[in-house]
C-alpha positions in Angstrom: 4.5 4.8 27.8 1.5 2.5 28.6 -0.8 5.5 28.4 0.7 6.7 25.2 0.2 3.4 23.4 -3.2 3.0 25.0 -4.3 6.3 23.3 -2.8 5.2 20.1 -4.7 1.9 20.2 -7.9 3.7 20.9 -7.3 6.0 17.9 -6.5 3.1 15.7 -9.6 1.2 16.9 -11.9 4.2 16.1 -10.2 4.6 12.7 -10.7 1.0 12.0 -14.4 1.2 12.8 -15.0 4.3 10.7 -13.0 3.0 7.8 -14.7 -0.4 7.7 -18.1 1.2 7.9 -17.2 3.4 4.9 -15.9 0.3 3.1 -19.2 -1.4 3.7 -21.2 1.6 2.5 -19.3 2.4 -0.7 -20.1 -0.8 -2.7 -23.8 -0.6 -1.8 -24.1 2.9 -3.2 -22.5 1.8 -6.5 -24.8 1.5 -9.5 -25.6 -2.0 -10.6 -27.0 -5.2 -9.1 -24.5 -8.1 -8.3 -27.2 -10.7 -8.6 -28.3 -9.4 -12.0 -24.7 -9.6 -13.1 -24.4 -13.2 -12.0 -27.6 -14.1 -13.9 -26.3 -12.4 -17.0 -23.1 -14.4 -16.9 -25.1 -17.6 -16.4 -27.0 -17.0 -19.7 -30.2 -18.7 -18.4 -33.1 -18.1 -20.8 -36.0 -19.6 -19.0 -37.9 -16.9 -17.0 -38.9 -19.3 -14.3 -35.3 -20.4 -13.8 -34.1 -16.9 -13.8 -36.5 -15.8 -11.1 -35.8 -18.8 -9.0 -32.0 -18.1 -9.2 -32.6 -14.4 -8.4 -34.5 -15.3 -5.3 -31.9 -17.9 -4.2 -28.9 -15.6 -4.7 -30.6 -12.6 -3.2 -31.4 -14.6 -0.1 -27.9 -16.3 0.0 -26.1 -12.9 0.0 -28.6 -11.4 2.4 -29.5 -8.6 -0.1 -33.2 -9.1 0.6 -32.8 -7.6 4.1 -32.9 -3.9 5.1 -29.6 -2.1 5.0 -29.4 -1.7 8.7 -29.7 -5.4 9.2 -27.2 -6.1 6.5 -24.8 -3.8 8.3 -25.1 -5.7 11.6 -24.9 -9.0 9.9 -21.7 -7.9 8.3 -20.1 -7.0 11.6 -21.3 -10.3 13.1 -19.7 -12.3 10.3 -16.6 -10.2 10.3 -16.0 -10.8 14.0 -16.1 -14.5 13.2 -13.6 -14.2 10.3 -16.3 -14.6 7.6 -15.8 -12.2 4.7 -18.6 -13.8 2.7 -18.7 -15.5 -0.7 -17.4 -13.9 -3.9 -19.9 -13.0 -6.6 -17.2 -12.9 -9.3 -15.8 -16.4 -8.6 -18.9 -17.9 -6.9 -18.9 -20.0 -4.7 -15.3 -19.3 -3.6 -15.0 -17.6 -0.2 -13.7 -14.0 -0.3 -10.9 -14.9 2.1 -9.6 -17.6 -0.2 -9.6 -15.2 -3.2 -7.8 -12.4 -1.2 -5.2 -14.8 0.3 -4.3 -15.8 -3.3 -3.5 -12.2 -4.2 -1.9 -10.9 -0.9 1.6 -12.5 -1.4 1.9 -10.6 -4.8 1.0 -7.2 -3.3 3.1 -7.7 -0.2 6.0 -8.9 -2.2 5.8 -5.8 -4.4 5.0 -3.2 -1.8 7.3 -4.1 1.2 10.6 -4.1 -0.8 9.6 -1.0 -2.8 8.6 1.0 0.3 11.6 0.0 2.5 14.3 0.1 -0.2 13.1 3.5 -1.6 13.0 4.9 1.9 16.5 3.7 2.8 18.1 4.5 -0.6 16.3 7.9 -0.8 17.5 9.0 2.6 21.1 8.0 1.9 21.1 9.6 -1.5 19.6 12.8 -0.2 22.1 12.9 2.7 25.0 12.6 0.2 23.5 15.2 -2.1 23.3 17.7 0.7 27.1 17.5 1.1 28.3 17.3 -2.5 27.4 20.1 -5.0 27.8 17.9 -8.1 25.6 15.2 -6.7 23.1 17.8 -5.5 22.8 19.4 -9.0 21.9 15.9 -10.3 19.7 14.5 -7.5 17.6 17.5 -7.0 16.2 17.9 -10.6 15.9 14.1 -11.1 14.2 13.8 -7.7 11.7 16.5 -8.7 10.9 14.8 -12.0 10.4 11.4 -10.4 8.3 12.5 -7.5 6.1 14.5 -9.8 5.4 11.5 -12.0 2.1 9.6 -11.3 2.7 5.9 -10.6 0.6 4.7 -13.5 2.4 7.1 -16.0 5.9 5.8 -15.0 4.5 2.3 -15.1 3.3 2.8 -18.7 6.6 4.3 -19.8 8.6 1.4 -18.3 6.3 -1.2 -19.8 6.6 0.4 -23.2 10.3 1.1 -23.1 11.7 -2.0 -21.4 8.9 -4.4 -22.2 7.4 -3.6 -25.7 10.4 -1.9 -27.4 13.4 -3.5 -25.7 11.7 -6.8 -24.9 13.7 -7.3 -21.7 10.9 -7.7 -19.3 7.3 -9.1 -19.6 4.6 -6.5 -19.3 1.6 -8.4 -17.9 0.9 -11.1 -15.3 2.6 -12.4 -12.3 4.3 -15.2 -14.2 4.2 -16.8 -17.6 0.8 -18.3 -18.5 2.5 -21.5 -19.6 4.0 -22.2 -16.2 2.4 -23.4 -13.0 3.4 -22.1 -9.6 6.1 -24.1 -7.9 9.4 -23.6 -6.1 11.7 -24.4 -9.0 14.5 -21.9 -9.9 12.9 -21.6 -13.4 9.6 -20.4 -12.0 11.2 -18.1 -9.4 13.3 -16.5 -12.1 10.2 -16.0 -14.2 8.4 -14.6 -11.2 11.2 -12.1 -10.6 11.1 -10.9 -14.3 7.4 -10.2 -14.0 8.0 -8.4 -10.6 10.8 -6.2 -11.9 8.8 -3.5 -13.8 6.0 -3.0 -11.2 8.7 -2.8 -8.5 10.8 -0.3 -10.5 7.8 2.1 -11.0 7.0 2.1 -7.3 10.6 2.4 -6.2 11.6 5.2 -8.5 8.7 7.5 -7.8 9.1 7.1 -4.0 12.9 7.4 -4.2 12.7 10.9 -5.6 10.5 12.2 -2.8 12.6 10.7 0.0 15.8 12.0 -1.5 14.5 15.6 -1.8 13.1 15.5 1.7 16.3 14.2 3.3 18.5 16.6 1.3 16.4 19.6 2.6 16.4 18.3 6.2 20.2 17.7 6.2 20.8 21.3 5.0 18.5 22.6 7.7 20.2 20.6 10.4 23.7 21.6 9.3 22.7 25.2 9.5 21.2 24.9 13.0 22.7 26.3 16.2 24.0 23.0 17.6 25.9 22.2 14.4 27.6 25.6 14.5 28.3 25.1 18.2 29.9 21.7 17.6 32.0 23.2 14.8 33.1 26.0 17.1 34.2 23.4 19.6 36.4 21.8 17.0 34.2 18.7 16.5 35.0 16.8 13.3 32.7 17.2 10.3 32.0 13.5 10.3 30.5 13.7 13.8 28.4 16.8 13.0 27.0 15.1 9.9 26.2 12.0 11.9 24.1 14.1 14.4 22.5 16.0 11.5 21.5 12.7 9.9 20.0 11.3 13.1 17.9 14.4 13.6 16.9 14.6 9.9 15.7 11.0 9.7 13.0 11.6 12.4 10.7 13.7 10.1 11.3 11.1 7.4 9.9 8.4 9.7 6.9 10.5 10.3 6.6 11.1 6.5 6.7 7.3 5.9 3.6 6.9 8.1 1.8 9.8 6.3 2.7 8.5 2.9 1.7 4.9 3.4 -1.8 5.5 2.0 -0.4 7.1 -1.1 2.1 4.3 -1.6 -0.7 1.7 -1.2 -2.8 3.5 -3.8 0.1 3.7 -6.1 0.8 0.0 -5.8 -2.8 -0.9 -6.6 -2.8 1.3 -9.7 0.5 -0.1 -10.8 -0.8 -3.7 -10.4 -3.7 -2.8 -12.7 -1.3 -1.3 -15.4 0.7 -4.5 -15.4 -2.2 -6.9 -14.8 -0.2 -8.0 -11.8 -2.3 -10.5 -9.8 -2.4 -8.6 -6.5 -5.1 -6.7 -4.6 -5.2 -3.9 -7.2 -6.4 -6.4 -9.9 -8.9 -7.9 -7.5 -10.4 -4.4 -6.8 -10.7 -3.8 -10.6 -12.4 -7.2 -11.1 -14.7 -6.7 -8.1 -15.8 -3.3 -9.5 -16.4 -4.7 -13.0 -18.5 -7.6 -11.6 -20.3 -5.6 -8.8 -18.8 -8.0 -6.3 -19.7 -6.2 -3.0 -18.1 -8.8 -0.8 -14.8 -9.1 -2.6 -14.5 -5.3 -2.8 -15.2 -4.7 0.9 -12.9 -7.6 1.9 -10.1 -6.2 -0.2 -10.5 -2.8 1.3 -10.7 -4.3 4.8 -7.3 -6.0 4.3 -5.8 -2.8 3.0 -7.1 -0.8 6.0 -5.8 -3.4 8.5 -2.4 -3.4 6.7 -2.0 0.4 6.7 -3.1 0.6 10.4 -0.6 -2.1 11.5 2.2 -0.5 9.5 1.4 2.9 11.1 1.4 1.4 14.6 4.8 -0.2 13.9 6.2 3.2 12.7 4.9 4.8 15.9 6.7 2.2 17.9 9.9 2.7 15.9 9.6 6.5 16.4 9.5 6.1 20.2 12.6 3.8 20.0 14.7 6.1 17.9 13.7 9.5 19.3 14.8 10.0 22.9 12.8 13.2 23.2 9.6 11.3 22.8 10.6 8.9 25.6 11.7 11.7 27.8 8.3 13.5 27.2 6.4 10.3 28.1 8.6 9.8 31.3 7.9 13.4 32.3 4.2 13.0 31.7 4.2 9.8 33.8 6.0 11.6 36.6 
């Protein structure tokens, strides 16, 4: 088992290095000049002052150095926990800006991912055993899983926000309120959270339900299920074994779909102007904020890698065949 997790950590380490390198490269190949954007927002008219500010900011951000040196300086600062200074909200550190948005993204993604996975698997398992439910779940699941996240988000915002007026359609909380731990603020926070959560939950729910429904049918038609039925085993026991075997590919699917789910969450945040990492990425692109963009991507990469490693650990725990294989390899 130690060798197995050692290989996994090595793979994750290489993936982290490549992903962070690409994240550093992408902003620098974007069109535009972040320093020029800062000067334009400052609205300075005197040429001498403009030139002095240009030299100062270029030197401050290290943009006057060759690209190879900027790259090594980036890794040196990163290993010290320094993500740089944001161009958009200068002189606020990038880490401070990101930490202000992380709770919104995590509070949106974690419940949506976990609840959709659990509910979708249960719904798909029930649909595989009941024809009436199957005739309902299957077409609805196909419709939901085929919907782009942003499309469903727009439909929910228009239907339940603009037309019905039940939920707010923008922001993380009302602009007239200040963040605190009062019940009034938490209730307002939940209202703004509801529609982004619903759009992520419903799209993911359809995919998990269809996958589990198909896996349960496959497992119930397998040889061991027929053998247990021939021995007189109760259907409840057969279905329990079928569910335990069918859930293993769903765990693997969760690891494979994490990147798609993260991308869907970021786009959904932009649709609802939700103050998470998705909105930060949009602001960073609009303001050519290299440092905020690469810092946000870095946090997403780390989060996805950690989540995948946790899923690998869970898979080893729930699948005895994997443990037996590792024990045989060690012997």
